[in-house]
N, C-alpha and C positions, 0 to 999 in steps of 0.2 A: 632329777634324782638319778644317780649312775647305778648301773646293775653292777653287781659285785664280781671282782675279777682276783685271782689268785696271784699274789707278787711273789710268793716263797715257796717253791717245789723243788723238791730233789726227784730224779730219775734214777736208775739202775747205773748211770754214769757217775752218780755218787757213791763209788764202788764200796760195796758190803755196806752202804748205808740206805740208799734209795732201793726200793723194791719192785718199781715200776718201770717199763720201758717208756720212753718218751711219747710212743704212739698210744699207750695204754692212757697215759695222762690226759694226752690229746682228746682221745675218743671220750673219757668220762668227763671233761670239761665241757666238751660239744653237747653231752648229753645232759647235763646240769644247765647249760644256756649260759654259762659264764660269758663276762662281757671280754675276757682276754685271760691269759695264762703266762705267768713268766717261769722260766726254767733257771733254777740257781743250783746247779751242782757245785760240789765241793772242788775248788782249786782247778777248775778246768771248763773249757767249752766243748767237751767230746761229743755231747749230745745234741746240740743245737741243729746241725743239719737235719738230722732226723726230725727233730722236734718241729722244725719251720716247715719241714716238707709235707708232714702230715696234718698239721695246723691250716696250711696253705689250702689244702685238699678239702677240709671241713669249714674253710672261712673264719677261722679262730684267730684274733689279733694276739701277737706273741711279743712278749718282753724279753730280753736276753740279759742275763747275769750271771753271777756266781758268788758262792759263798767262800769268803777268803779267812782262813785261819792266820792268826798272828802269833808270834812268839813258840809255836808248836815245838816239843822236844822229842816227840815220836812220830811215827808213820801212820797213826791210827789203827793200828794193827796190834793184836797181843795184850790189849789193855781193855778193861769194860769201859773206861770212860777218857777218851783222848785227850791230851792237854790242848792248850791253845784258847784264845779269844776269837769269837767269830764276828765277822760283819759280812752283810749282805750288800753287794754291788750291784744295782741295776744300770743298763746303759741307756742313755739318752739318744737313741737314734745311733745312726752308724759312726759318728764321733766316738761316741763312750763305748762302742763295741771295739773300735779299733784299740783305743787307750787299754781297754780291760784284757784284752788277747795279748796285747803288748807286755803289759805286765807279767801275766800268767805264764807267756812264752818265756819271757827273761828268766823268770824265777826258777820253771824247771830246768833251764840251761844251766843257772848258776849252781843248782844242786848237783847236777852232773850224774844223777841217778834216780831210778824209779824211787817214789815216795811224796810224800807231802812236801812241797816247796818251803823253805825257811823265810816267809815274810816278815817284815817289822811293819810297825804302824809308819815309821817314818818313809818307808819304802812306797806303801799305798798312798800316802799323802802327796808324795812328790809325783806320783803317776796319775791320780786323779785328774779326770779332765772329762766333762759332760756326763757325769754320773749323778745318779740318788743314793743315798746310802740308809740301808735300814739298820736299826739297832741291833736286830738279830733275835736269836731264839735264846734258851736258857744259858748258853756259853757266849751270849752277848755282853758287851761291856757294862751295859747298865744292870741288868740282872745279876751278873756276878758282883758289881758292887753293893746293889742292893742285898744280896744273900750275905755279903762279908760284912757288910760295916752300916747298912741302913739307907733311908732315903737321901740323907744328905752326902753320902758318897756317891750315889747313884747320879744326884744332881751334877757334881762335879764331873762324873764321867761324860754325862751329857755336854756339858759346858765344854769339855774337851774335844768333844766330837765336832760341836759347833765351829771352834775355833779352827779345827782342822779342816773341815770340807765346806763350811758355810752354813748359815742359817737356814738359807731356802735350800740346801741339798740334804739335810739331815731329817728323818722321819723315824720317829718312835713306832715300834711294832708291837701290836698287843697279839696273843694267839690264847687259845683256850683249848687244851686237850682233856678237860675234866679233871684236873689233879685238885686237890685239897685247897692248893694255894695259888690257883691261877687267877681268880677272881680278885684276891688281895693285892697279888702282884699286879694285875692291871689297872687296878686303882691308882696304885702308886706311878706307874709308868706313866697314865694318862695324865695326871696331876702333873708331873715334870714336865710333859709335853707343852702342855696350857700355859704353864708358868713361863717356859722358855720361850715360847712363842716359835716352836718348831711344828712340822707336820705330824699326824696322828693316825695311822691306818690300821686295820685289821687283817691278818693273815691266818693261816693256819698252819703253817711250816709243815707242810706236806710231806711226806715219806713214802705214800702209795697212794694208789688210785681210790681203791673202794677198800672198805673195812674188812672184806674177804682176803684180802692183800697182807693183813696183820700177821697171820701165821708165817709167812714168807720173810717178811720184816724181821720177826724174831730170829730166826734160823741164819739170815744174813748178818744179825748182830753179835749173834754168838759166834759164827765163823769169823766175823772180823777180829773179835775179842780173843779167839782161839779158845772157847771155852765153851762147856756143854750147855745145854738149855737149862739144866739144874743149877748150874753153876751161876747163870746169869740172872736166875731169879733174885728179885729185888733191883736189878738195873735195869728190867724192861719196863715200858710204860703200862700202866694198869689197865688201858682200856684202848680199843682200836680206834683212835679218834684222830689220828695225824692223815687222814685223807681229805681228798677233795669233798667241798661242800657248796652247795647252791646258795644262791642269793638268798631265798626265804629262810633257811637254816643259821646261815650267818647273822640274820638281821634278829633272829629269835636269840641266839647265844650271845650277842653284843648289843643287845637293846639299852644296856645299862650305859653305854659310851655312845651317844647319838653322833652319827655322821661318820663314823670310822668304817663303816661298810661302803657308804657313798664315797668317800675318799681313796679307798683301794680302786673303785671302777674308774674314778676320774684319774688317777695317777697312770692305771694302766692305758687309758685312752692316750694320755699325753706323751707316753714312752715306746707305745707299739711301734714297730717298723718291720717289714719285709727283709729277712735276711738276704734277699737278691741284691739289694740295695749295696752291699758289701762285696759282691762277686766282682772279681777283678774284669776289668773292661779290656779283653786282649784281642788283637787284630785276628782276623781269619784269613787263612789263605786256601784257597781252592786246590784241590787234587788235578794235576793237569789230565786231560782229556785221555781217557785209556789206562789209566794208571790207578790201581785199586790197592793201596795201601792201608792195611789198618793199623792204627796206631792205640796202643794201650799204654794208660798211665800207670805208673807204679810209685809205690813210696818205701821201697826197701832198698834203697841206693845206700852205699858207705857213707860214713862221716856225717851222719844225719841228713844227708840231703834228699832229693828225689830223682827219678831217673823215668826215662819212658822208652819202648820198644818200638822200632819202627820194622814191621815185617813182611816177609815176602816181596822184597823188591826183586824184579827179575832181571837177571842177567844172561842177556841172549848170546852173548859172543865171549870169548875168552878177553876177559877185562882185567887190568890192574887198578888199584885203589890208588889213588894220590897220596902222599904222604899224609896230606892233611884232611881231615873231613871237618866241614867247616858248620858250626852251629850258628845259625842266623837268629839271634836272640838278645833280648835285652833284659836289663833288672832294675827294676824301681826299689829304692832303700838302701841301706848302707851294708848290704851284706857284701862278705869278701867273694871274689869273683873268680873262683877255683873251677875249672872245668877239667873234666877226665873224660876222655872218648874212647869206647873200646869197640872193635867192629867183629862180627863173626859171621860166617855163611854156614849152609848145609850143602854138604857135597852131595850132589845128585846121584852119585854112583851108589855110595855106601848109606846115605841118609844121615850119616854122622855131622855132628857138628863140627867145624874147625875154626881156624882164627887164621886172620892176615897179619903175619909175624913181621913182613917187611913190605916194602912197597912193590917189590918186584913178583910176589906170590899171586898166582892166576886161580881162578875158580869160575865155575860154570854153574849156575843153579840161582838159590834163592840168597839174597843177602839181608842178615838182620844187624841193624845198628843198636848198640844200646848206649845211651849218653846219659852221665850223670852230672847233674850239677849241686854243688856242694853249696848249701846255705848256712853252714857254720861260721861263726867269728864277727857277726855283726848284729845289728838291729835293724829295727823297721819292718815292712812289710813288704814282700817281695813277688814279683810275677815273672813268669817267663814266656815272652812273646816271640811271635816270627816263626822261623819255620826251619827246615832242614835241608842242607844243600849239600850234594854231593857232586864231585866233579871226576867223571871217568876217562879213561885214556884208552884208545884202540891199542893194541900191541901185536895185532897180525899185520898182515901186509897192508891194510888200509892206513890212509894217511891218518894222522894224530887228529884224533876227536876231542872236544871238550864240550861237556854240557852240565847245566846244573837242574836238578829237580827240586822243585820247593814243594815241601807236604806241609799240612795243617798242622802247626806246633802249638796252636794256641788253644 
């Protein structure tokens, strides 16, 4: 018997939908002694680093996923019930995570502006690799077909999912928030899963950590819909039950469908992995003895790239900077390899920043280099590795001196 794990949970990174921070979800899951927790925020993996770090500290196994919206015609704001069909994708380890990250990244880039990416079923099917697909919440394809046209239509929707993703990859999801039709719906979905020979699990479609967070969730939902709380009356769930639950509570609530709680724990055990497994393995370069240069990574570079600063490099003499400053780096993936270099220094007399406008300009003081690496225009995963190399030339009466300083750029 496997202890219950929650496979469908939204954090505050499901913007204006989830009402708890990843750390709050992790802390409550640990208190409830869950065997694992999945983070499945809407259309993004924004919260997974905080989620993974908090879970690692508490020894909680983590499953990484996302809830994808297919066929959306709005940005989930300004309407009480956003458009689109939902599928929950859970990554099978690092390979599944990479495939999901690539799909979401390319979808957001294709959109070109803030908002829900416009994904189609065909795009998701093409990108699918090392995933398990849950049939989702009330906006999932099975439930939508069931509400529109009955059980036969729901079975057709399930058959389509099986054809698209594979029988061993599709899992029918049951949840119970205390609504009057939850039991009847779950009866139909469970029967469909058994007849189709696909997996069946219990989740709670979590949107906040504890029942005490329910009022916050209502306020966020009203904010997303741009309506008052009174205007949202009738759209809200009637009870505060979309929270994390422990093993015993889920077994009582799902006793009508034996095995679905165990199946959730077993699936989490099969999918859980430490996010550190996908961290880039970048070479490290030691800072030369006597050189203490702080390196700060930044993500505010133009053109959607990233940059880092190297600050406080001492210039003990009057130097000029060579016309080219070399970034010793490499890129993995198929990104465009556009490199923009700018250099700045701080005038020791005035304390004001200046810039090297030509190779003949001289400065004495601290040099700051800012390097941008443009990552637009391609696909795949990229990592910057190597170091930063300068070449300095004496311009006083001393002979020409050339040297390179290699700093930790990994």
